[in-house]
C-alpha positions in Angstrom: -100.5 59.7 -28.5 -98.5 61.2 -31.3 -95.1 60.0 -30.7 -97.1 56.4 -31.3 -99.7 57.7 -33.9 -96.3 58.4 -35.7 -95.2 55.0 -35.6 -98.3 53.2 -36.1 -98.7 55.5 -39.2 -95.3 54.4 -40.6 -96.5 51.1 -40.7 -99.9 51.4 -41.8 -101.5 50.1 -38.7 -99.8 46.8 -39.4 -97.6 44.8 -37.4 -95.3 42.2 -38.1 -91.9 40.5 -37.8 -89.3 43.0 -37.2 -85.3 42.5 -37.8 -82.4 44.7 -37.4 -81.2 45.1 -40.3 -84.6 44.9 -42.2 -85.9 42.0 -44.0 -87.6 41.6 -47.3 -91.5 41.6 -46.2 -92.2 37.6 -45.5 -95.4 35.9 -46.9 -98.4 37.2 -44.3 -99.8 33.0 -43.3 -102.5 34.8 -40.9 -103.8 38.5 -40.0 -105.5 39.1 -36.7 -107.4 42.7 -36.5 -106.9 44.1 -32.7 -109.1 47.4 -31.6 -107.4 48.7 -28.7 -108.3 51.5 -26.1 -107.6 54.9 -27.3 -106.7 54.1 -30.9 -109.2 55.1 -33.6 -107.7 52.7 -35.9 -107.9 49.0 -35.2 -104.3 46.8 -35.5 -103.3 44.3 -38.0 -101.3 41.6 -36.5 -99.2 39.9 -39.1 -98.2 36.2 -39.0 -95.7 34.5 -40.8 -94.1 31.4 -40.7 -90.9 31.9 -42.4 -89.7 34.2 -39.4 -86.4 32.7 -38.4 -84.7 32.5 -41.8 -81.5 34.0 -40.7 -81.0 31.9 -37.8 -81.5 28.7 -39.6 -78.8 30.4 -41.8 -76.8 31.4 -39.0 -77.0 29.7 -35.8 -74.0 31.3 -34.2 -73.6 35.3 -34.9 -70.8 37.2 -33.7 -71.5 40.5 -31.8 -69.4 43.6 -31.3 -69.6 44.4 -27.4 -68.3 47.7 -28.5 -71.2 48.6 -30.7 -73.6 46.7 -28.7 -72.2 49.3 -25.5 -72.5 52.0 -28.3 -76.2 51.2 -29.0 -77.1 50.9 -25.3 -75.5 54.7 -24.5 -78.1 56.1 -26.8 -80.7 54.0 -25.8 -80.1 55.1 -22.4 -80.2 58.7 -23.4 -83.6 58.0 -25.0 -85.3 56.7 -21.8 -87.5 59.8 -21.1 -88.4 60.0 -24.3 -88.6 56.4 -25.5 -90.8 55.7 -22.2 -93.4 58.2 -23.2 -94.3 56.3 -26.1 -94.0 52.9 -24.6 -96.6 54.2 -21.8 -98.7 55.5 -24.9 -98.7 51.5 -26.1 -99.2 50.1 -22.9 -101.9 52.3 -22.2 -103.5 51.0 -25.6 -102.9 47.7 -25.6 -103.2 47.1 -21.5 -105.5 49.8 -20.5 -103.1 51.0 -17.7 -103.0 53.8 -16.0 -100.7 56.1 -17.0 -99.8 58.2 -13.8 -99.2 54.4 -12.4 -96.5 54.1 -15.2 -95.2 57.5 -15.2 -94.6 57.6 -11.5 -93.1 53.6 -10.8 -92.6 52.6 -14.2 -90.5 55.4 -15.9 -87.7 54.8 -13.0 -87.8 51.4 -13.4 -87.2 51.5 -17.5 -84.5 53.8 -17.1 -82.7 52.3 -14.2 -82.8 48.9 -16.2 -81.2 50.9 -19.5 -78.9 52.0 -17.0 -78.3 48.3 -15.6 -77.7 46.3 -18.8 -75.4 49.5 -19.9 -72.9 49.4 -17.0 -72.7 45.1 -17.6 -72.0 45.6 -20.8 -69.3 48.1 -20.2 -67.8 45.5 -17.5 -68.3 42.9 -20.0 -66.4 44.5 -22.8 -63.8 45.7 -20.2 -63.2 41.4 -19.2 -63.2 40.2 -22.6 -62.4 42.2 -25.9 -62.9 39.5 -28.4 -65.8 39.5 -30.5 -67.6 35.8 -29.9 -69.9 33.9 -32.4 -72.9 33.4 -29.7 -76.0 31.8 -30.4 -79.0 34.7 -30.0 -81.4 34.0 -26.9 -84.5 32.9 -27.6 -87.7 34.4 -25.6 -90.7 32.8 -25.4 -94.0 35.5 -24.7 -96.7 33.3 -23.8 -100.2 34.5 -24.6 -101.1 34.5 -21.0 -97.7 37.0 -20.2 -98.9 40.3 -19.5 -95.9 41.7 -17.5 -93.9 44.0 -20.4 -91.1 44.9 -17.5 -90.3 41.2 -17.5 -90.1 40.7 -20.8 -87.9 43.7 -21.0 -85.7 42.7 -18.1 -84.9 39.7 -20.4 -84.4 41.7 -23.6 -82.2 43.8 -22.0 -80.1 40.9 -20.0 -79.4 39.8 -23.1 -77.9 43.1 -24.6 -76.0 43.0 -21.5 -73.5 40.4 -22.2 -73.2 41.4 -25.8 -75.8 38.8 -27.2 -78.7 39.5 -29.6 -82.3 38.1 -28.7 -85.3 36.5 -31.3 -88.5 37.6 -29.2 -91.6 35.1 -30.2 -94.6 36.6 -28.9 -98.1 35.4 -28.7 -99.5 37.7 -26.1 -101.9 39.7 -28.1 -101.4 42.5 -25.4 -98.2 42.9 -25.5 -97.2 42.4 -29.4 -98.0 46.4 -29.7 -95.4 47.4 -26.7 -92.7 44.9 -27.6 -93.2 46.5 -31.6 -92.6 49.6 -30.3 -89.7 48.7 -27.7 -88.0 47.3 -31.1 -88.7 50.4 -33.4 -87.0 52.3 -30.5 -84.1 50.1 -30.2 -83.3 49.8 -34.3 -83.9 53.7 -34.7 -81.1 53.8 -31.3 -78.9 52.1 -33.7 -79.3 48.2 -32.5 -76.4 46.3 -34.5 -77.1 43.5 -37.0 -79.1 40.9 -35.7 -79.3 42.4 -32.3 -83.2 42.6 -32.1 -85.4 40.3 -34.2 -89.5 40.1 -33.3 -92.0 37.7 -34.3 -95.4 37.6 -33.5 -96.8 33.9 -33.0 -100.0 33.5 -33.9 -100.6 29.7 -31.9 -102.9 29.3 -29.3 -101.5 28.6 -25.7 -103.2 27.5 -22.5 -104.6 31.0 -21.6 -105.5 30.0 -17.7 -101.9 29.4 -16.4 -101.9 32.4 -13.9 -99.6 33.1 -11.1 -100.5 35.2 -8.3 -98.8 36.3 -4.8 -99.6 36.7 -1.4 -99.2 39.5 1.2 -99.0 38.0 5.3 -99.9 40.4 8.3 -98.6 39.2 11.4 -98.3 40.7 15.1 -97.1 43.4 15.8 -96.9 45.0 12.8 -97.8 49.1 11.3 -101.2 48.3 9.9 -101.6 51.9 8.5 -98.9 51.1 6.3 -99.5 47.5 5.3 -103.5 48.3 4.6 -102.0 51.5 2.2 -99.5 49.2 0.5 -101.9 46.3 0.1 -104.3 48.5 -1.5 -102.1 49.7 -4.0 -100.3 46.5 -4.5 -103.5 45.1 -5.6 -103.9 47.9 -8.2 -100.6 47.6 -9.7 -100.8 47.2 -13.5 -104.8 46.8 -13.1 -104.0 43.4 -11.8 -102.8 42.0 -15.0 -99.4 40.4 -13.6 -98.2 38.1 -11.2 -97.3 40.6 -8.8 -101.2 41.2 -7.8 -101.5 39.9 -4.5 -104.7 37.2 -4.5 -104.6 36.7 -1.1 -103.9 38.4 2.1 -103.4 36.7 5.1 -104.1 38.1 8.5 -103.7 37.2 12.0 -106.7 37.2 13.2 -106.6 40.0 16.5 -105.9 42.1 13.4 -108.6 41.3 11.3 -111.4 43.5 12.2 -109.1 46.6 11.9 -107.4 46.0 9.0 -111.0 46.0 7.6 -112.1 49.2 8.6 -108.6 50.7 7.1 -109.1 49.0 3.6 -112.6 50.2 3.6 -111.7 53.7 4.7 -108.8 54.0 2.4 -111.6 53.1 -0.7 -114.9 54.7 0.3 -112.7 58.0 -0.2 -110.9 56.7 -3.3 -113.6 56.5 -6.3 -112.3 59.6 -8.2 -110.8 59.7 -11.8 -110.5 56.1 -13.0 -109.7 56.5 -16.5 -106.5 54.9 -18.0 -105.5 58.8 -18.7 -105.7 60.1 -15.1 -102.4 61.5 -14.6 -102.7 61.7 -10.7 -104.1 57.6 -10.8 -100.8 57.1 -8.2 -102.2 59.3 -5.9 -105.6 57.3 -5.5 -106.7 53.9 -4.3 -108.6 53.2 -7.2 -108.3 52.0 -10.7 -110.0 51.0 -13.3 -110.6 47.7 -14.6 -109.7 46.6 -18.2 -112.5 46.4 -20.2 -111.6 42.9 -21.8 -111.5 41.6 -18.1 -114.5 42.9 -16.7 -116.6 39.9 -17.5 -114.6 37.5 -15.9 -113.7 39.6 -13.3 -117.2 40.6 -12.2 -118.1 36.9 -12.4 -115.4 36.0 -10.0 -117.0 38.7 -7.5 -120.6 37.7 -7.7 -119.2 34.0 -7.1 -117.5 35.7 -4.2 -121.1 37.2 -3.0 -123.1 34.2 -3.6 -120.4 32.5 -0.8 -120.9 34.8 1.7 -118.1 37.0 0.8 -118.5 40.8 1.7 -117.0 42.6 -1.0 -115.4 46.6 -0.5 -115.1 48.4 -3.6 -114.8 52.1 -4.4 -117.5 51.8 -6.5 -119.6 49.7 -8.9 -117.4 49.9 -12.0 -114.1 50.4 -10.0 -111.5 48.1 -8.6 -109.8 47.2 -6.6 -112.1 44.6 -5.0 -111.7 43.0 -1.1 -113.2 40.4 -0.6 -113.6 39.6 3.6 -115.6 36.5 5.1 -114.5 33.8 3.4 -112.4 31.4 4.6 -109.8 28.4 3.0 -112.4 25.8 3.0 -115.2 28.3 1.3 -116.8 27.1 -2.0 -115.5 29.9 -3.8 -111.9 29.6 -2.8 -111.7 25.7 -3.1 -113.4 26.1 -6.9 -111.2 28.5 -8.2 -108.1 26.9 -9.1 -106.4 29.7 -10.5 -107.7 33.1 -10.1 -108.4 35.4 -12.8 -106.4 38.6 -13.8 -107.9 42.0 -12.4 -107.5 43.8 -9.2 -109.1 41.6 -6.8 -108.4 40.5 -3.3 -109.5 37.4 -0.6 -108.4 38.4 2.8 -108.5 35.5 5.1 -107.7 35.1 8.8 -105.2 32.7 10.3 -105.1 32.2 14.1 -101.3 31.0 14.8 -98.0 31.8 12.5 -97.9 28.2 11.8 -101.8 27.9 10.3 -100.8 30.8 8.0 -97.9 29.3 6.8 -99.8 26.2 6.2 -102.5 28.3 4.0 -99.6 30.1 2.3 -97.8 26.6 1.0 -101.7 25.8 0.2 -102.3 28.3 -2.2 -98.0 28.2 -3.7 -99.2 24.1 -3.8 -102.1 25.0 -6.2 -100.7 26.8 -8.8 -97.3 25.1 -8.9 -97.3 24.1 -12.5 -94.5 21.9 -14.6 -93.7 24.6 -17.2 -92.3 24.0 -20.7 -88.4 24.6 -20.9 -89.3 27.9 -23.2 -91.0 29.9 -20.4 -89.1 31.8 -17.7 -89.4 29.1 -15.4 -87.1 30.7 -11.9 -88.2 34.3 -12.8 -91.8 34.2 -13.3 -92.1 36.6 -10.1 -94.7 34.9 -7.8 -93.9 36.9 -4.7 -94.6 36.8 -1.1 -94.5 39.9 1.1 -94.5 40.1 5.1 -95.7 42.3 7.0 -94.2 42.6 11.0 -92.1 44.6 13.3 -90.1 41.0 14.6 -87.2 41.1 12.0 -86.3 37.7 13.9 -89.9 36.5 13.0 -90.3 37.8 9.7 -86.8 35.6 8.6 -87.8 32.3 9.9 -91.1 32.9 8.1 -89.5 33.6 5.4 -87.1 30.3 5.5 -90.3 28.6 4.9 -91.9 29.8 2.3 -91.3 27.3 -0.3 -92.3 27.9 -4.2 -92.1 31.7 -4.1 -89.7 33.5 -6.5 -89.3 37.0 -4.5 -89.8 37.7 -0.6 -90.3 41.1 0.8 -90.4 42.4 3.8 -92.8 45.4 5.0 -92.2 46.8 1.4 -95.2 48.0 -1.2 -95.2 45.7 -4.6 -93.9 49.1 -6.8 -90.4 48.7 -5.3 -90.4 45.0 -4.6 -91.2 44.1 -8.4 -88.4 47.2 -9.5 -86.0 45.7 -7.3 -86.5 42.1 -8.5 -86.2 43.2 -12.2 -82.9 45.3 -11.3 -81.5 42.2 -9.6 -82.4 40.0 -12.4 -80.8 42.7 -14.9 -77.5 42.4 -13.0 -77.1 38.8 -12.6 -74.6 36.8 -15.0 -76.2 34.9 -17.9 -75.6 30.8 -17.6 -72.5 29.5 -19.8 -74.1 25.8 -19.9 -77.0 25.7 -22.6 -78.2 22.4 -23.5 -80.9 21.9 -26.2 -83.9 21.6 -25.0 -87.6 22.4 -27.2 -90.3 23.7 -24.9 -93.2 21.3 -24.6 -96.1 23.9 -25.3 -99.9 23.2 -24.9 -102.6 24.1 -27.4 -105.6 24.9 -25.6 -106.5 24.7 -22.0 -104.6 22.3 -20.1 -108.6 21.6 -18.3 -109.5 19.4 -21.0 -106.5 17.2 -20.7 -106.6 12.9 -20.6 -107.2 12.5 -16.9 -106.2 9.1 -16.8 -102.9 9.9 -18.7 -103.0 13.1 -15.6 -103.2 10.8 -13.1 -100.6 8.2 -14.0 -98.2 10.7 -14.6 -98.4 12.4 -11.3 -98.2 9.0 -9.9 -95.1 8.2 -11.3 -93.9 11.5 -10.3 -95.0 11.5 -6.5 -93.1 8.1 -6.7 -89.6 10.0 -6.6 -90.6 12.1 -4.0 -88.5 10.4 -0.8 -85.5 10.5 -3.7 -85.8 14.0 -4.4 -86.0 15.1 -0.7 -83.0 12.8 0.2 -80.9 13.6 -3.2 -81.8 17.4 -2.7 -79.8 17.8 0.1 -76.8 16.5 -0.3 -74.0 19.4 -1.5 -73.5 19.7 -5.3 -69.9 18.2 -4.9 -71.2 15.4 -3.4 -73.7 14.9 -6.1 -71.3 15.3 -8.8 -68.9 12.7 -7.4 -71.1 9.7 -8.5 -70.5 10.8 -12.2 -66.5 11.5 -12.3 -65.2 7.7 -12.7 -67.2 7.2 -15.6 -65.1 6.9 -18.6 -68.5 7.3 -20.4 -69.1 10.5 -19.3 -66.0 12.0 -19.3 -67.0 14.6 -22.1 -69.6 15.6 -20.2 -67.9 16.1 -17.3 -66.5 19.6 -18.0 -70.0 21.2 -18.7 -71.2 19.5 -15.6 -68.1 21.7 -13.3 -69.2 24.8 -15.0 -72.8 24.0 -13.9 -71.2 24.7 -10.1 -69.7 28.4 -11.4 -73.5 29.1 -13.1 -75.3 28.5 -9.9 -72.6 30.6 -8.0 -73.0 33.7 -10.4 -76.6 33.5 -10.3 -76.6 33.1 -6.6 -74.1 36.0 -6.1 -75.0 39.9 -7.1 -73.5 41.9 -9.6 -73.0 44.3 -7.2 -71.1 41.6 -4.4 -67.8 43.5 -4.8 -69.6 47.0 -3.4 -70.0 47.0 0.6 -73.2 46.5 2.5 -73.1 50.6 3.2 -72.7 51.3 -0.7 -75.7 48.6 -1.5 -77.9 50.6 0.9 -77.1 53.7 0.1 -78.0 53.0 -3.4 -80.7 51.4 -2.4 -82.1 54.0 -0.6 -81.4 56.7 -3.0 -83.3 54.8 -6.2 -85.9 53.9 -3.5 -85.5 50.3 -4.3 -85.1 47.3 -1.3 -81.8 45.8 -0.6 -81.2 42.2 -1.9 -80.7 40.6 1.5 -80.0 36.8 0.3 -80.7 34.6 -2.0 -81.1 30.7 -2.5 -81.0 28.1 -5.1 -83.4 24.6 -4.7 -84.1 21.8 -7.2 -87.1 22.3 -9.7 -88.2 18.9 -8.9 -89.0 16.5 -11.4 -87.6 17.3 -15.0 -89.6 15.4 -17.7 -88.4 15.0 -21.3 -90.7 13.8 -23.8 -88.5 11.4 -26.4 -89.4 13.0 -30.1 -86.9 10.2 -31.2 -86.0 6.8 -29.6 -82.2 7.5 -30.2 -79.3 8.6 -27.1 -78.6 12.1 -28.3 -75.7 13.6 -27.0 -78.1 16.4 -25.7 -80.4 14.2 -24.1 -77.3 12.4 -21.9 -76.1 16.4 -21.5 -79.9 17.3 -19.9 -80.3 14.1 -18.2 -77.0 14.4 -16.0 -77.2 18.2 -15.6 -80.4 17.6 -14.2 -79.3 14.7 -11.8 -76.3 16.8 -10.6 -78.4 20.2 -10.2 -80.2 18.0 -7.8 -83.4 17.0 -9.6 -85.2 13.3 -10.4 -85.7 12.5 -14.6 -88.6 10.5 -16.1 -88.3 9.9 -19.8 -91.7 9.8 -21.8 -92.2 7.9 -24.7 -95.2 8.7 -26.5 -97.0 6.4 -29.0 -95.4 5.0 -31.9 -91.7 6.0 -30.4 -89.6 2.8 -29.6 -86.8 2.9 -27.1 -83.4 2.5 -28.6 -81.6 0.1 -26.2 -78.5 2.2 -25.8 -81.3 4.9 -23.5 -82.3 1.5 -21.8 -78.7 1.0 -20.7 -77.3 4.9 -20.2 -80.8 5.0 -17.7 -79.8 2.1 -16.1 -75.6 3.1 -16.3 -76.4 6.3 -14.6 -78.8 4.3 -11.5 -75.9 1.9 -11.3 -73.2 5.0 -10.5 -75.6 6.7 -8.4 -76.2 3.8 -6.3 -72.3 2.7 -5.9 -71.9 6.1 -4.6 -74.8 6.5 -2.1 -75.9 3.0 -1.6 -79.2 3.1 0.1 -80.7 5.9 -2.4 -81.7 2.5 -4.5 -84.1 2.0 -1.5 -85.9 4.9 -3.1 -86.5 3.8 -6.6 -84.1 5.2 -9.8 -82.9 8.3 -10.3 -83.9 8.2 -13.8 -86.7 5.9 -15.2 -88.2 5.6 -19.1 -92.4 5.6 -18.9 -93.5 4.3 -21.9 -97.4 5.7 -22.8 -99.9 5.1 -26.0 -100.5 8.8 -25.8 -99.0 11.5 -28.6 -96.6 14.3 -27.5 -99.4 16.6 -27.2 -101.3 14.6 -25.0 -98.5 13.8 -22.6 -97.5 18.5 -22.7 -101.3 19.0 -21.4 -101.4 16.3 -18.8 -97.9 17.5 -17.4 -99.1 20.7 -17.3 -102.0 19.7 -15.6 -100.5 18.3 -12.7 -99.7 20.6 -9.6 -96.7 19.8 -9.0 -93.1 21.7 -9.5 -91.1 20.7 -12.5 -90.2 21.2 -15.8 -91.4 19.5 -18.9 -89.0 19.6 -22.4 -88.3 17.8 -25.7 -85.9 15.7 -26.7 -85.7 15.7 -30.5 -83.0 14.6 -33.1 -84.0 17.7 -35.4 -83.3 20.2 -32.8 -84.1 23.7 -35.1 -81.5 26.4 -34.0 -84.0 29.1 -33.0 -85.2 26.9 -30.4 -84.9 27.3 -26.3 -82.1 26.3 -24.3 -82.1 24.8 -21.0 -80.1 26.0 -18.3 -79.2 26.6 -14.5 -82.3 28.6 -14.7 -84.5 26.3 -15.6 -83.8 23.4 -13.5 -83.4 25.1 -10.5 -85.9 27.8 -8.7 -84.2 30.8 -7.7 -85.6 32.5 -4.0 -84.8 36.4 -3.6 -84.9 38.4 -0.3 -85.4 42.5 -0.7 -85.7 44.3 2.9 -86.5 47.9 3.2 -83.9 50.1 3.5 -85.9 53.3 4.9 -84.8 55.3 8.1 -85.0 51.8 10.2 -84.7 48.2 8.1 -88.8 48.6 8.4 -89.3 51.7 6.5 -91.9 51.5 3.7 
C-alpha cells in the first residue's frame, strides 16, 4: 500500500476539508478516529462547520472549459496509477476484494474518465465562452457505500465544466473520496473545481435499496446461476446493486438450487480482501463491520425454516432457500441488511412473479430528500429468459426500478448504467430547494403524524394517475394563459428540453451498429431505451410562510412534470395569505383546462401540522410511497442542493446484452 501510505503520511493520518486552491486550516469542531482494514495507524477524521466559506463569498464561479479539459486529460492519462491507489483505499475502507476491483472496476474507472473528457471536449466546441456557474453540491449520505456512483456524479459535473462541493457523511467513503480529491488536485484541477468536506452528522442508517433477479422459462439456467452467484458478491453486497431477492419460476427451482450449491461447494478458496484472483472465484469475504448484523439475518432465516447454502461458515455469498413472501422473516424485514445475502423465492406464473417483484419494490420505496440522488440511485432488476418478446413485456411492467437488464451480469449492468449517467446532459433548470434531512433512524418517528401524512398523500393518488397520463404540452397549457406566471413560463418550457436531453443518450447521433460495436469492445451493454415517469408526491416543508419565487417555481415545475404537491406547515409557521391564494389560483387554472380533474381533488394543497420540521421530515421518510421532500426557506444558503428534472422524475434505463446473439452474457 505504498501509494496510499504516502498520501496518508503527508496528511499525518488526518483527513479534513480539502479545496483547490488550498485554504488555511479551518477550525476543527469534532474528530472521529477510524480504524480501517490493512492500515497500521487509525485515521483521524476532522470535521468543521466553517467549510463553505468560498461559496458564501462566491455563489457563482467562472470555470475555463479549456483548463477543465486539460485537467481531465491529465487525470485520464494517470488512470492506471491512480486506480491502484484508489483500490487500496477501497480495500481499507470497504474491505472489498482487490481481484474484483482490478477485473471490473478499473475498466469502469478508466471509461468514466474517458467519457467525461469526451463530453467536455464537445461542451467546449459548442460553448467557448467562460460562464459563471454555481458549483454542484453532492451530498454523500451516511448509508452510501457505492464509490463508483459518487464518482460518476463528480465526473458528470466536470464533463460540463462545473465544479463540485462534495459533502461526505459516509465514514466508509471518506477515505476514497479524499484520496480522489488529492489525486485530482495533483493532476492540476483548476481553482474551486474540487472541494471535499467531511460532514459529521447522523442520518438514517437503515435506508438501503436492493435489487432483484427474475428467472423465467425458457432460460439459460447455467449462465443465470453463475451470474447471480457472482452478482451477490459484487462489492461484498455493500451497494444497491446487490440482488437481495431472486425470483425463480417454480419448474426451475430445484435445478437452480443444485447449480448454486455446486458453485458454492467448490468455492471456499481464499476469501481475503488481498486475493488478486477473487474474480475467478464464487466466494467472497464478509466485511468485519457487517458481520454481526449479517449473521443475525442468516440466523433469523434458519429459525424460520430457510435452508442456507454458503461456501463456508465465515464466507459469503449466502443463499437462502425454502422461504415464501409470507414467511415471518421476509415479512418482518423491511429493508434487507447489507452484505452478500440472497433470498430465493419461487413463483408459479409470470404475473405472480411480477406481483412479488412489485411487492419488494414497494417495500423499499421512500420519500427522499431533495439533496439525495433520487432518480439515479441504482435500484435494478435483471430478467433471465430466452424469450425476447416476453422479456420486453415484463420490463414494461416493472415499475420503480432505475436500471433494467436482460440476461446480463451485475458488473456489466452497473458499469453500463454509470457510463450512461456520465454521458447524459446536466439539467439547465435548477430550483433552489434544501434537502429535508432526517436526524437519526426513521423507525423512531411519530406514528400518528406518519399515518396522517400517508392518508393525505394517498388521497392524491387517483388525481396523480390521471394527471401523469397527459402529455407534457397539455399539462403546460394550463399555465400559459396566466399573466402572473409569465416570468416562470420560459423555465417551464426548458423543463421539456431537460427531459428530452436526459432521455436521449449522448451517443444518439451514432448509428446503432456503432453503438453495438462500442458496447461489445468495452464488454458493456447496449442502452436499448429509457423512459421517464413523475416521481409522485412533492412534499414541501415550509420554513417560512412567505410566497417565495423559488416556491412558486418548485410548485409549478413539479405539477407540469406530472406530480402533485403538498405544502406542509410545521408548528409555529403561519401561512401567508398569498400562499393560499397562489394554491387556489393554480388549482383554478387546472380546473378551467381540465374540468373533470376537479372531482379528484386539489393539485396543490396546504397541510397544517402541530409537529416540528424534523418530525415532519422523519415521518415523510418512513412512508412506503415514492416522492420527494424538500424545504422552502427564505434564507437559502448558496451551497444548498437544487431541485431539477432529475429529482422530480424517475428515469428508467433498459440495457441489453450484445454478444454473439442478443442474449449472450
